[in-house]
N, C-alpha and C positions, 0 to 999 in steps of 0.2 A: 631531333632533340629528345622526343619521347622515347625513342629506342635507346638512347644513351642513358636516360634516367632509369629505364627498366633494367638495363644491363648493370648499372651501379647498384640498384636495389637487390638484384639477384646475388651480387657479390656480397652485399651486406648480410643478406639472409644466410648465405653459405657460411660466412664467418660466425654469425650468431649460432647457427646449428652446430658448427664445429666447437665453439666455446662451451655450449651446454652439453655437448657430447662428452667433452673432456671432464666437465664437472660431474656428469653422471658416472663416467668411468672411475673418477676419483672416489666418489661416494661408494660405488660398488666394491672398489679395491679395499676401502676401509672396512666395509662389512665382511668381505671375504677374509681379510687379514685378522680381524678381530675374532671371527669364528674359528679360523685355523689355529690361532694361538690359544683360544679357550679350549679347544679339543686337545691340543698338544699338552697344555698344562694339566688337563684331567688325567692324561697318561703318565704324568710326571709327579705323582703323589704316592705316598706310602700306602694309602688306601687302595689305589689301583694295583700296586705291586702285590698286596695281600689278597687280591681277588683270585689269584692263582694259588691253589692249595700247595703247590710245590714250594712256594715261598713261605706261605703261612705255616706249614707243617714242618719245614726243615730249617731254613736259615733264620727266619724271624725269631723263633724261640731262643736261638743261640745269641742273636743280636741283643735280645732283651736282658741277657746276663751281663752285658758289658757297660762300661762307663759312657759309651756313646748314646746309650738309651736313657739311663737314669744317672744323674750325678748331682752334686751339691749346688751347682750353678743353675741347673734347670735348662741348660742349652743342649738340644738334641740334634744329632746328625741323622737324618732320615735316609731311606734307601736311595732316592735320587741325588741326595747331596754327595754321595760317594760314587755312585755308579752312572750318573748322567752329567756330562759337562755343563757348566753354567753358560758358557758363551754360545751364541746362536748357531754359528757354523759347525763347531764340533758337536753340538747337541744334535743337529740334523743328521750328521754322519753316524752318530751313535744310535739314533732312532732307526736309521736305515739298516744298520748292523743288527739291530734287535729283531728284524724281520725273521732272521734265522731262528731266534728264540721262540717266536710265534709259531713257526713251522714245527719246532720241537714240541711245543705245547699241543698243537693239533694232532701230531702223530704219536703222542704219548711216550716220548723219549725218556722222561723222568717223572712219570705220573704215579710212581710208587716210591716208597722209602728205599726199597732195595735198589731200584734203578737209579735213584738219585745218588746213593752212596757209590755205586759202580762208576758213575760219571763225575763224581766229585773232584777228583784230581784234574781231569780235563777242564772242567768248568772253572776251577780255581786258577789253573795255569793261564787260561785265557784272560782272566781279570788281572792277574799279576803282570802278565806281559803288557797289557794295555796301560796299566798304571806306571809300569817301568818306562814305557815308551814316551809318556807325556810328563815324566819327572814328578809323578805323584801329584798332579795338579789339583785333584779333588781334595787331597789332604791339606794342600797349601792354601786352599780357599779359607781355611780356619786357622791352620797352624803355620804361621810364617816364621821360618827360622831366623830371619833378620831381627825379630822381636823377642827371641828367646832370652830369658833372664837366667843365665847359667848358675847364678848364685842361689836361685830358688830350686834348682834341680840337684838331685843327689850326685855324688861324684861319678858314679858309673854312667848315668844318663848324660851328664854334661860332657864327659870325655868321649862317649860314643857319638853323640851328636856332632861335636866339633870335628872329631877325626873322620867320621863317615861323610859329612858334608864336604870337607876339604878334599876328600879323595874321590868325589864324584858319585857317591852312593845316594840313593833317594829313599824316601820314607818306606816304601813297600819292600825294600830289600830286607829290612829287619822287623817290620810290623805286619807280617802276613796274617797273624791270628788276632788282630786287634778287634775285629767285630764278629767273626765267625770261627767255628771250630776248624782246626787245621786237618787236612787229609792225613792219612797214615804216612809216616816217613819210611822210606825203604831201608830195611835193616835185616840182619840175619836171624832175628828172633821175633816171633809173633805173627808175621805176615809173610805171604808168598813173595819170593824174590821178584823184583821188577813191578810189583803191584802198588808201590808207594811212591811218594815224591822223593826224588834224589836228594841226598843230604846237601849237595852243593847248591841246590835251589833254596833249601830252607836256611842255609847258613852261608851266604855269599863269602867268597874268599876275601880275607883282609890282606891286601897286597901292599900295605905300607907299614913302615916301622912304627909310626906314631900310634896307629890303631892297635897294633900288637902290644905296644908298651903299656897302654892304658889297661889292657886285660891283665897283664902281669901285676900292675900296681893294685888293681882292684882285688885280685886273688890274695895278694900280700896283705891287704887291709883286712880281708876276711879272716885270714889265719891269725 
């Protein structure tokens, strides 16, 4: 009988230890998760972005000239609003991708104004491709085309938005220079051939009649 009681007591102790062990793991998990997210958010601020002079001396002054920085409503889109996804999964993927940017920082790839300008086309194209692939999701966090009031837009904007969206175009197709200066466009005058962005990239082909017609109407109105 005594042995049976001891055996039962040992089982109860094992269960209790297992329960408190789970409680301890849960508490440690909360502490770890809180610390991880705190550190993550520290790297997801405009202040952190500007800690690198490549950002502070190049793209940030350009951004300050735009409506995304200062406007009548006081609503500002900061660096991570446009360049880091809001959803946790895509955000983690983007942070992993950013390790390449950290390597570039450590090796001095764009540590001078001259180096930055030389790499500008490549850097811009990476961002355009990323935004094109996710249907300009960062833009749509604030600008939801389903809520556009076309009566409040001028005719050119209203026609362009309706025609572009209906043909499968996305925000970045037309708004590449909305927050930063554009790289040089490849042309026969002014810059070396092949050293600029192709015209087809800067001006996506309008392959439907409705889009072409609004351009003709707009030009007629100007005349």
